[in-house]
ROMAR-312363 format. One record per atom (N, C-alpha, C): x, z, y. Coordinates in pm, whole numbers, plus 32768, in hexadecimal, padded with zeros to 4 digits. Last residue first. Layout:
// residues N
XZY/...
// end
This chain:
// residues 360
5EA8A272EDEA/5E20A23DEDD6/5DBEA280EE30/5FA2A313ED3C/5F85A2ABED9E/5EF8A277ED82/6050A448ED0F/5FDDA3F1ECF0/5FC2A38EED60/617CA49DECB7/613FA473ED34/60CAA415ED12/6228A4E1EBE8/61BAA53BEC0B/6181A51FEC97/62C6A417EB97/6303A47DEBEE/629BA4DCEC2A/621BA370EB1E/627CA3B5EAC9/62C1A426EB16/61A2A304EC00/6156A35FEBAA/61B2A3B1EB51/626AA259EC5F/6247A2D0ECAC/61FCA336EC57/6261A1A2EB89/62E0A1DFEBB0/62C7A25FEC00/615BA147EB87/6188A19FEB1A/620CA1E4EB39/617BA0BEEC8F/6115A125EC73/613CA17EEBFD/62449FF8EC9A/6256A076ECE3/61F4A0E4ECBB/62DC9F3DEBA2/62599F66EBD4/62639FEEEC19/64159EC0EC20/63C39EF8EBB4/63409F27EBF4/64F09DB2EC88/64859E13ECA1/64439E41EC1F/65BE9D05ECB8/65D49D6EEC53/65679DD9EC5B/658D9C57ED82/659A9C1EECFC/65AF9C85EC90/66519CB8EE9F/65D49C86EE65/65ED9C48EDDC/67459DC3EE89/67169D3DEEAC/66949D1AEE65/67A79EB1EE2D/67719EAEEEB6/67329E27EEDB/671D9EDBECDE/678B9EBBED39/67529EB7EDC7/662C9F30EC85/66A29F5EEC3A/67209F42EC8A/65289F9BED69/65839F39ED2E/65F39F7DECE0/63E59FA6EDE4/644C9FF5ED9E/64A49F92ED52/63419F63EF1D/637C9F39EE9E/63D89FA5EE67/622F9F36EFED/628C9F98EFB3/62BD9F66EF2C/61B29ED2F118/61DB9E9DF096/62489EF8F061/60AC9F4AF1D3/61369F65F1AA/614C9F26F121/5FEA9E8DF2C2/5FFC9ED4F244/60919EF4F232/5F1E9DB2F379/5F6C9E2FF37B/5F729E71F2F1/5F319C5FF2F1/5EED9CCDF333/5F409D4CF32A/5FC79BA3F274/5F459B78F2A6/5EFB9BE7F2F0/61219B56F286/60B89BBBF276/60379B88F2B5/62509B25F295/61EA9ADDF248/61789B3DF226/62949BD6F3C7/62BB9B84F356/62469B3CF317/61D29CFEF414/623A9C9BF431/625A9C4CF3B3/61139DC5F438/60EE9D4BF3EF/61509CDBF410/61549F20F3FF/61299EB3F455/60FB9E3CF403/61BDA07BF40E/6185A006F3CB/615A9F9CF42F/62F2A0FCF476/6262A0F5F48A/622EA073F44E/63F7A1CAF3E0/63C2A15BF42F/632DA167F441/643AA2AAF35D/64A3A245F368/6475A1CCF3B8/6404A3FFF34E/63D4A381F385/6449A321F395/6433A4ACF21C/6464A48EF2A3/6430A407F2D0/63EEA4DCF115/6386A4E8F17B/63B2A4C8F207/652EA544F0BC/64A6A527F08D/6441A53FF0FD/6626A4D1F1AA/65EAA535F151/655FA509F125/6742A3FAF1D0/66B6A41CF1E9/6685A480F181/6861A390F27B/682EA3E4F20D/679FA40CF22E/68B6A247F2E1/6878A2C8F2FF/684AA30FF27F/6909A149F2A5/6966A1B7F289/692CA240F2A3/6856A0B2F3AA/689BA0A0F329/6905A10DF31B/6770A191F44D/67DCA12EF44D/6815A121F3C0/660DA1B7F490/668CA1E1F453/66F1A170F45F/651AA158F4DE/6544A1D9F518/65C9A20AF4E0/6483A02AF545/64DEA06DF4E8/6514A0EAF52A/633C9F95F558/63B29FD3F596/6402A018F529/62969F0DF4B7/628B9EEEF546/62FC9F30F594/62E09E7DF371/62D79EEAF3D1/62C89EB6F460/62EC9DF1F283/62869DCAF2E6/62759E34F351/63599EEEF18D/635C9E6EF1D4/62E29E58F22D/64339FA8F0E3/63C09FBCF13A/63BD9F45F19A/64B79FEAEF9F/64B09F92F013/642D9FAAF05D/6599A0B2EEE5/650FA09BEF13/6514A049EF94/665CA0BBEDBC/6652A099EE49/65BEA088EE6D/66F9A19FECD2/6692A141ECFB/6696A12CED92/67B0A26AECA4/67DEA1DFEC98/6775A178ECBE/676CA36AECD9/675DA33EEC4D/6781A2ABEC3A/6784A382EDEC/67EDA3BCED97/67E4A38EED06/672DA249EE90/6714A2D3EE68/677DA301EE01/6742A17CEFAC/6776A197EF25/6763A22BEF07/6659A0BCF062/6697A13FF04E/66C7A14AEFBE/661E9FCAF158/66369FE2F0C9/6686A064F0BD/65339F49F23A/65979FB0F220/65A39FBEF189/64D59E37F314/64D89E7EF294/65499EE4F28F/64119D4FF3C1/64669DC6F3CE/64609E13F34A/63D99C47F2DD/63D59C77F366/64399CE8F37A/63E49BD6F1E3/63C39C64F1EA/63B99C99F279/64359ACFF20A/63AE9AE9F1D8/63849B7AF1E8/64FB9AD5F33C/64DD9AB4F2B3/64519ADEF28B/65409BF8F40D/653D9B6AF3EF/65229B51F35C/66249D0AF3FB/65AF9CC9F436/65B69C35F412/66979E34F34C/669C9DA7F370/661A9D7AF3B1/67629F17F2B6/66FE9F0CF321/67079E7DF353/67D49FB7F194/67B69F39F1D6/674A9F4DF240/6800A0ADF132/6866A04AF113/684C9FC4F158/67D5A1FDF172/67ABA176F19B/681CA114F182/67C1A2E0F066/6810A2ABF0D4/67E2A21DF0F1/66E8A3F4F00A/673CA37FEFF1/678BA358F06C/65BEA490EF88/6641A49AEFC9/6694A41CEFAB/648FA3C4EF90/64E8A429EF58/656AA42DEFA6/63FCA31BF029/63B7A35BEFB7/640CA3C8EF76/63FCA327F186/644CA315F10E/6409A35EF09B/62D4A2ADF234/6335A315F210/6383A2F1F191/6242A22EF355/626CA210F2CC/62DCA271F2A9/6133A260F42F/61B9A28BF406/61D1A26DF372/6085A145F4A5/6081A1B8F44B/6110A1E0F424/608EA05BF536/60C2A0D4F575/60BDA150F51E/5F659FC7F4C0/5FE69FB6F503/600FA03AF545/5EC2A06CF3A8/5EC5A031F42E/5F53A022F461/5EEEA003F24F/5EEDA06BF2B7/5EEFA028F33F/5EFD9FC6F104/5EB99F98F17D/5EAAA00DF1DE/600E9F96F04C/5FBDA005F07E/5F7F9FD8F102/606E9ED9EF33/60499EDAEFC0/5FEE9F51EFDF/617F9ED7EE61/60F99F0DEE73/60DD9F13EF09/62339DADEDFB/62269E39EE25/61969E66EE24/62399CA2EDC0/62AA9CF4ED93/62A19D87EDBD/61579BBAED3B/61709C1EEDA4/61D49C85ED71/61EF9A93ECB1/61969B07ECAA/61BA9B6AED17/62529992ED45/622799A8ECBB/61BF9A18ECB5/62599974EE63/627D9907EE09/6247991AED7B/614499D7EF31/61C799EEEEF6/61DD998AEE85/604C9993EF89/60AD99B9EFF0/613499E2EFB5/5F8D9960EECD/5FCD98EDEF0B/603E9913EF68/5F9D9A2AED9D/5F6F9A08EE23/5FBF9996EE5E/5F849B34ECA7/5FA09AADECD3/5F6C9A94ED5F/602A9C71EC71/5FB39C21EC89/5FDA9B97ECBE/61099D12EC57/60EF9CAEEBEF/60779C57EC07/607E9E28ECFE/60F69DEDECC0/60CB9D89EC54/5F649DDBEDD6/5FAF9E2BED75/60279DDFED3E/5EDE9DE3EF19/5F1C9D93EEB0/5F779DE7EE57/5E6C9F19EF66/5E409E8DEF68/5E879E42EEF9/5DF4A063EF92/5E49A007EF47/5E129F7AEF53/5DEFA10DF0C2/5DA1A0CAF05C/5DFEA06AF015/5E5EA252F13E/5E69A1C2F126/5DF8A192F0CD/5F2BA350F1BD/5EA2A321F1A9/5EA6A288F19F/6051A35AF1AA/5FF9A3C8F183/5F6CA399F162/613FA283F10B/60E6A2A2F17C/6083A30BF14C/61D4A296F01F/6215A265F099/61C2A275F118/61ACA3D2EF71/6184A346EF89/61C2A318F00D/62D0A490EF03/624EA481EF46/6228A3EEEF4A/6399A584EE5A/6372A4F9EE71/62E8A4F6EEB2/63B9A68BEE37/6433A642EE5A/6415A5B0EE79/62B6A759EEC9/62E9A6FEEE64/6367A6B9EE96/625FA7E8EF9C/6261A82EEF1C/62A1A7D9EEAF/62F4A7EAF0DC/62B8A79EF06F/62C9A7E8EFEC/62BFA859F214/62F6A886F195/62ACA83FF124/6317A7B1F340/62B3A7D0F2D9/62FAA7FAF259/6345A791F496/637DA7C3F41A/630DA7E5F3B9/62DFA663F538/62D4A6F2F525/6309A71AF49C/63A8A56CF5CB/6356A595F559/6355A62CF54A/63D7A48BF6AC/63D3A51DF6AC/6373A54CF640/649FA37AF655/6418A3B0F662/641BA448F653/657BA297F6D6/656FA31DF6A0/64E4A354F6BC/65A1A158F67B/6551A1A7F6D9/653BA230F69B/66B4A082F65C/6664A0EEF623/661EA13CF692/66909F2EF6D5/66D79FAEF6C7/667AA01BF696/660D9E3EF6CF/662D9E76F752/667C9EF7F74A/668F9D4BF5E9/66419DC5F601/666A9E02F687/667C9BF0F5F8/66CF9C64F616/66759CDCF631/65F19B00F5F5/66499B20F585/66A09B99F59B/65349AB4F6A3/65BE9AA7F6D2/66229AC5F664/64599AF9F60F/646C9A6CF62F/64FA9A51F65F/647B9C0DF612/64899BC6F593/64A09B31F5AD/64459C41F721/64C89C63F6E9/64E19C16F667/633C9BEEF736/63A29BACF788/642E9BC6F750/62C09CA4F689/62BE9C14F669/63299BC9F6B8/62E99D92F719/63289D80F696/632D9CECF670/624B9D67F7F8/62DC9D76F80A/63269D60F786/61519D5FF774/61819CEDF7C1/62179CF2F7D7/61399E61F70A/61469DF0F6AF/617C9D74F6F8/611D9EF4F7F6/618E9F0EF79D/61A69E97F741/602D9E87F84C/60A39E7BF8A1/61219E8FF84D/5F899ED9F77E/5FA79E4AF789/60179E2FF7EC/5F859FF3F7A6/5FB09FB8F726/5FDC9F26F739/5F19A00EF8A5/5FA4A034F88E/5FD89FF7F80D/5E109FB5F874/5E659F70F8D6/5EF89F8FF8BE/5DBAA075F7BC/5DC09FE8F795/5E1A9F99F7F4/5DC3A15CF858/5E1AA151F7E4/5E28A0BFF7B9/5CFFA126F918/5D88A13FF941/5DE9A12AF8CC/5C1AA108F875/5C47A09AF8CA/5CD9A0ABF8F2/5C09A207F7FF/5C1BA191F7AB/5C51A11CF7FC/5BD9A2A6F8DE/5C5AA2B2F89A/5C73A23CF83C/5AD5A243F927/5B45A248F984/5BCBA24EF93D/5A33A268F848/5A53A1E1F873/5ACBA1DFF8D0/5A28A384F843/5A5FA338F7D3/5A89A2ACF7FE/59AAA3BFF933/5A32A3F0F91A/5A75A39FF8AC/58B1A344F908/5906A316F974/5997A342F960/584FA3DBF82F/5863A34BF820/58C0A315F88C/583DA4DAF8A4/5897A4C3F833/58B5A42EF822/5774A4A7F967/57FBA4D0F98E/5860A4B8F920/5699A46FF8C3/56CAA409F920/575AA428F94A/567BA566F845/569EA4F0F7F5/56D4A480F84C/5635A608F923/56ADA624F8D4/56DAA5A9F887/5545A58FF975/55B6A592F9D1/5638A5ABF985/54A7A5C1F895/54C2A537F8BC/553BA530F919/549DA6D9F8A1/54D8A697F82D/54FEA606F84F/5414A6FFF990/549CA732F983/54E4A6EDF910/531EA68DF94B/536CA654F9B9/53FEA680F9B0/52CCA73BF881/52E5A6B0F861/5338A66CF8CE/52B2A82AF917/530EA824F8A5/5330A793F882/51EBA7E9F9CF/5271A809FA00/52D8A7FEF990/5112A7CBF921/513EA759F971/51CCA76EF9A4/50FEA8D1F8C2/511DA864F865/5151A7EAF8B1/50B6A95BF9AB/5133A97DF968/515EA90CF909/4FBDA8E8F9DC/5028A8D6FA3F/50B0A8F3FA00/4F3AA946F8FA/4F47A8B6F90F/4FB6A898F974/4F42AA58F928/4F90AA22F8B8/4F9FA98BF8C2/4E92AA6CFA04/4F1FAA96FA10/4F75AA57F9A3/4DA3AA0DF98F/4DDCA9C9FA02/4E70A9EBFA13/4D7BAAD0F8C7/4D90AA44F8A2/4DD3A9F7F914/4D49ABADF968/4DBFABADF912/4DE2AB1EF8E7/4C57AB59F9DA/4CCAAB73FA31/4D4BAB72F9E0/4BB9AB4BF8F5/4BD4AAD2F93F/4C4AAAE3F99F/4BB5AC5BF8A9/4BEEABF7F84E/4C10AB76F898/4B31ACCCF984/4BBBACF3F965/4C00AC8BF90C/4A34AC4EF96B/4A86AC3AF9E2/4B18AC5DF9C9/49E1ACB5F874/49F6AC24F883/4A4CAC07F8FC/49C7ADC1F8B3/4A26AD99F84B/4A46AD04F856/48F9ADAFF96F/497CADE1F997/49E9ADB8F934/4827AD4EF8CC/4854AD01F941/48E0AD2BF96B/4811AE1EF815/4835AD99F7E6/4868AD43F859/47C1AEF1F8BA/483FAEFAF871/4870AE70F844/46C7AE89F910/4731AEA6F970/47B9AEAEF92F/4641AE7DF81A/4659AE02F867/46CAAE17F8CB/463EAF8DF7DA/4681AF2EF781/46A2AEACF7CA/45A3AFF0F8AF/462CB020F89B/467BAFBEF845/44B1AF6CF883/44FBAF53F8FF/458DAF7DF8F3/446FAFE1F78F/4488AF51F796/44D8AF2DF812/444EB0E9F7D9/44B3B0C6F777/44D8B032F77C/4374B0CEF88E/43F6B103F8BB/4466B0DDF85C/42ACB067F7E2/42D5B01CF859/435FB049F88A/4290B137F72F/42C0B0B5F700/42F5B062F773/422CB1F4F7E5/42ABB20DF79B/42E7B18AF769/413DB180F83B/41A8B19AF89C/422FB1B0F857/40B4B17FF749/40D4B100F78C/4144B110F7F0/409AB291F71E/40E6B240F6BF/410FB1BAF6FE/3FFDB2D2F7F8/4083B30BF7ED/40DAB2B9F78C/3F10B243F7BC/3F58B227F837/3FE8B259F830/3EC7B2C0F6CF/3EE9B230F6CC/3F39B209F748/3E93B3BDF735/3EFFB3AAF6D1/3F2BB318F6CB/3DB6B397F7DD/3E3AB3BBF817/3EACB3A5F7B6/3D08B26BF770/3D1EB2FCF770/3DA3B319F7B2/3CF2B162F798/3C7BB1A5F761/3C89B23CF761/3D64B0A9F8B1/3D84B10BF848/3D06B153F81B/3D14B00DF987/3CFDAFD8F900/3D1AB03EF891/3D66B0A4FA62/3CD9B07DFA53/3CBBB057F9C3/3E7BB0B9FA3A/3E28B133FA3F/3D95B111FA25/3ECAAFAFFA45/3EDEAFF9F9C8/3E86B076F9C5/3E90AF74FB4F/3E45AF30FAE5/3E54AF7AFA61/3F4EB017FBCC/3EBEB02DFBE4/3E6AAFEEFB76/4047AFA3FB7B/4022B029FB4C/3F8DB044FB5E/402EAE45FB1A/4040AEB0FB7B/4011AF35FB44/40C8ADBBF9F0/4052ADDEFA3F/4072AE4BFAA4/41AAAD8BF953/41A1AD3EF9CD/4129AD61FA23/418EAE1EF875/41EFAE4FF8D6/41E9AE03F958/40F5ADD1F7A8/40B3ADF6F824/4110AE28F88D/4174AD71F6CC/414AADFEF6C8/4107AE2CF748/41BEAC70F715/4153AC80F6B3/411DAD0FF6B0/428EACAAF7C9/4215AC67F7FA/41A1AC7EF79A/4347AD1DF722/4310AD6CF791/4290AD2EF7C4/4382AC46F67B/4342ACBDF642/4303AD12F6AF/43FEAB9EF730/4381AB74F6F2/4336ABEBF6B7/44DEAC39F76E/4481AC14F7D8/43FAABEAF79F/4559AC45F673/4528ACC0F6B3/44C2ACA1F720/459BAB35F652/4540AB76F5F3/4505ABF6F62E/464EAB10F725/45CFAAC6F723/456AAB06F6C6/471AABBBF6D0/46D7ABD4F750/4652AB8AF756/4769AB3FF5E3/4730ABC6F5DF/46E2ABE3F65F/47D0AA50F650/475DAA4BF5F4/4718AAD3F5EC/48A1AABBF6DF/4836AA77F726/47B9AA69F6CF/493FAB1EF612/4909AB7AF676/4894AB39F6C1/4989AA2FF591/4937AA92F54A/48F5AAF2F5AD/4A24A9BCF65C/49ADA978F62B/494FA9D6F5E4/4AF1AA77F668/4A99AA67F6DC/4A1AAA1FF6B4/4B67AA46F56F/4B2AAAC9F58A/4ACAAAC1F601/4BC9A944F596/4B60A95BF531/4B19A9DFF54A/4C85A97BF65B/4C14A922F679/4BA3A933F613/4D34AA1DF5CE/4CEAAA55F63E/4C73A9FDF663/4D98A964F516/4D4DA9D8F4E5/4CF8AA14F556/4E19A8B6F5C6/4DADA885F571/4D57A8F8F53E/4ED8A963F631/4E71A92AF687/4DFBA8F7F635/4F75A990F550/4F2EAA00F58D/4EBDA9CDF5E6/4FDFA891F531/4F88A8C7F4C9/4F35A93CF4FE/5078A889F61B/500CA829F607/4FAAA85AF59D/5130A951F5E5/50D2A964F655/505DA905F646/51B8A8D5F515/516FA952F4FB/5109A96CF569/5229A802F5A0/51C5A7E5F538/5174A862F515/52DBA890F640/5270A841F67F/5202A820F61A/5383A8F7F57B/5335A952F5CE/52C1A908F610/53F3A809F51E/53A4A85AF4C2/534BA8BCF50E/547BA7BEF605/5410A769F5D2/53B6A7B8F574/5536A888F610/54D7A879F67E/5460A824F652/55C4A852F52C/557EA8D2F536/5513A8CBF5A3/5628A759F577/55D0A763F503/5581A7E5F505/56C6A7A6F64E/5655A74DF665/55F3A751F5F1/5781A83FF5C8/572BA880F62B/56B0A82AF647/57F4A773F534/57B1A7E0F4EE/5754A82CF54C/5860A6DDF606/57FBA6A1F5AF/57ADA70CF564/591AA78FF66F/58AAA763F6C1/583BA728F66E/59C6A7A1F593/5984A81AF5C5/590AA7F5F619/5A14A695F586/59CDA6D1F516/5984A74FF540/5A94A680F680/5A1FA62EF662/59CEA66CF5F0/5B6AA72CF661/5B06A748F6C8/5A85A6FCF6AC/5BEEA6A7F591/5BBFA731F57D/5B53A753F5E3/5C27A5B8F613/5BD4A5B8F59B/5B9BA642F581/5CD6A603F6D6/5C50A5DCF6FF/5BF2A5D9F688/5DB9A625F63E/5D7BA69BF67D/5CECA67CF6A6/5DDCA518F5FD/5DCAA57BF593/5D8BA5FAF5C9/5E01A4A8F6F9/5D8BA482F6AC/5D70A4E6F63B/5EF4A513F73D/5E7FA537F78C/5DFFA518F740/5F8CA48CF67E/5F84A51FF67A/5F0BA550F6C9/5F66A385F6D3/5F3BA3ACF64D/5F2EA444F642/5FD9A397F7D0/5F4AA37AF7C5/5F16A39FF73A/60E3A3C1F788/609CA429F7D1/6004A414F7C8/6117A2C8F712/611EA342F6C1/60D1A3B3F704/60FBA227F7F7/60A2A213F784/609FA290F72C/61CCA28DF894/6143A294F8C4/60E0A286F851/62ABA24FF802/6289A2DCF814/61F8A2EDF841/629DA139F821/6294A175F79C/626BA208F7A4/62BDA12BF93A/6243A0FAF8FA/6231A134F870/63BCA195F961/6349A1D3F9A2/62C8A1AAF95C/6453A0DFF8C9/6455A16FF8AA/63DBA1B4F8E3/64209FEEF94B/63F99FFFF8C0/63F2A092F89B/6494A024FA45/6405A009FA3C/63D2A01BF9AF/65A5A041FA01/6559A0B3FA34/64C4A09FFA28/66399FCFF8DD/65EF9FA9F955/6598A01AF982/673BA0B8F872/66D7A051F85D/6693A031F8E0/6895A0E2F8C6/680AA10EF8C3/67AFA09AF8A6/6991A07EF8E1/697FA0F6F88F/68F1A129F889/69C49F93F95B/69BBA009F9B1/699BA088F965/69DF9EE3F87E/6A469EEBF8E5/6A3D9F69F939/697E9F94F74E/69819F20F7A5/69DE9F3DF81A/69F49FFFF609/69D5A019F696/69D49F99F6E6/69519F6CF4E1/69C09FA9F52A/699B9FC0F5BB/68809EE3F473/688E9F70F44E/68FE9FB4F496/68579DECF4CE/68A49DF8F451/68B49E88F426/67D59E00F5BE/678B9DCAF54D/67D69DD6F4CB/68659F3AF628/68399EB2F63F/67F29E82F5C3/6851A08CF6AD/685DA02BF642/68319FA1F66C/677EA18EF725/6805A15FF709/67FDA0F4F69F/66D4A250F806/66CBA1D9F7B4/6757A1A1F7A2/661AA374F845/669AA32FF845/6688A2B4F7F0/6518A3F5F91C/6547A3B8F8A0/65D2A381F8B5/6424A4D5F997/64AEA4A0F9A0/64D9A468F91A/62D3A45AF97D/6338A4C1F96B/63C2A485F979/61F6A3D8FA71/624EA3C1FA00/62B5A430F9F9/60B7A42EFAC2/6141A444FAE9/6199A433FA6F/5F98A3CCFB38/5FE8A3B5FAC0/607AA3BEFAE7/5E6DA471FB9E/5EF2A43CFBBD/5F40A430FB3D/5D77A499FB31/5D7EA47EFBC1/5E06A44BFBEA/5CC8A443FA22/5D52A45FFA4C/5D5FA438FADE/5BC0A4CDF978/5BE3A47FF9EF/5C6EA4A6FA1D/5BB7A4BBF819/5BD1A50CF891/5BF6A4B2F905/5B98A423F732/5B23A446F780/5B3DA48EF802/5BC8A3BFF61A/5C0AA396F696/5BA7A3AAF707/5B92A407F517/5B78A44DF590/5BB4A41DF60D/5BF9A3ABF438/5B6EA3C4F44F/5B4BA409F4C9/5CBDA2AAF4AB/5CCDA337F487/5C48A37AF4A8/5C4FA17FF42B/5C55A1D2F4A4/5C5EA262F479/5CD3A069F39A/5CABA0F3F380/5CBBA142F400/5C569F28F3E7/5CBA9F90F3FF/5C81A017F3DE/5BEA9E52F2EB/5BC19EA3F35C/5C249F14F36C/5CD29D56F28E/5C779DC4F272/5C529E0BF2F3/5D699C5CF1DE/5D389C81F263/5CCA9CE8F24F/5E499CC5F0DF/5DC89C90F104/5DA59CBBF191/5F9A9C5FF0CD/5F3A9CCBF0E6/5EB69C8BF10A/60D49C06F046/60469BF0F057/5FFB9C6FF07B/62029B99F0E7/61B99BE8F084/61279BE5F0A5/
// end
C-alpha cells in the first residue's frame, strides 16, 4: 500500500528527559495465523520493545504538558525582560534630561555671578539690597544644582540596578530555552531509536512470513462518547481512497493515516478479529468484523496486540503502526470492506463520517 515519505510527526512535546525506561508487564499470545504458538506467548523482546515505545509515547504526552508550561513561563519571562528593557530606555532618557537641566543650572549660576567669591560680590554691590538679592539668588541656585546632582545620582544608581536585573533576566531566559531544547532532543532520540528497533523486528517477522504473536499493550481505561472513532488519534492524511499510483495495481483501496512508527492503532468500533497475518503487500495486518456486517483492515503494522477470534471494543488498541510490507514510509493503511478479503473496499472517509466520525 502507498504512503508518501514524510517528516515524522513528533508528539508536540517530546521534551521530558527520561532517565530510565521500564517496560510494563505484558502478555503475548498467538502466531502469525492468529492462533496460539508453541509456548503460548509472544517473543519477550518484542513485548518489551512494544511496551517501551508505548511508555515513551505516554511519557512524551506528559512531557508535552511540561514543555508547554515551560514555554509559557519562558514567554512570560521574555515579556518581563522586554518590559525591563523599555524601563531602561526611559530611565536613560530621563538621565539625559537631568544632565541637560544640570548644565543649564550651572550656566545660569555662572551668568548670575554665582561663581564670584563673596568678597568680590560685597565690593561690587551698589547697595546692601543688591548684595542680599545676589546672595538669595546664589543660595537658590546652589540648592537647585545640589538637588539636580542628587536626583541625577539616584537615577544613575537605579539605572545600574535595572541594567543588572535585565541582564539576569535574559541569562535566565537563555538558560531555560537551552534546557527545554536539550530535554526535547533527548526524548526524541530515545523514541526514534525505540521506533526503529520495533520496526526492525517487525520487518524480520514479515520476511519470515510469521507474526511473532500478539503483544498485549497496557492501555489506560478511557470513556468514549461515541460508538465509533478514527483508527489513530493524531495523524495527517496522505494517500486517499481511489487515488492513482505506482505502488498498487489499479487504485488505492483505503485511506492512509501518516503517523510515526509505534503509534497505537485502535479498533474504530466494536467487533471481532477475523484475521491476523504477516507477509505480503500489507505486511502485518489485522481485520475486524463489525456488527453491521462491514469489515475494517489495519495494515503495515509494526506489532499486533490481538489474536484471531478476539473480541474488541471501540477504541481498543489492536496494534502499533509501522511501515511493513509494500510501504514507502511510516503510516497506517485503513480499509473498510464489504467482505474480509481485498477487492471489496469502500471509501473509508464517508463511511466514518456517516458514523459521526469526522476525518481530516
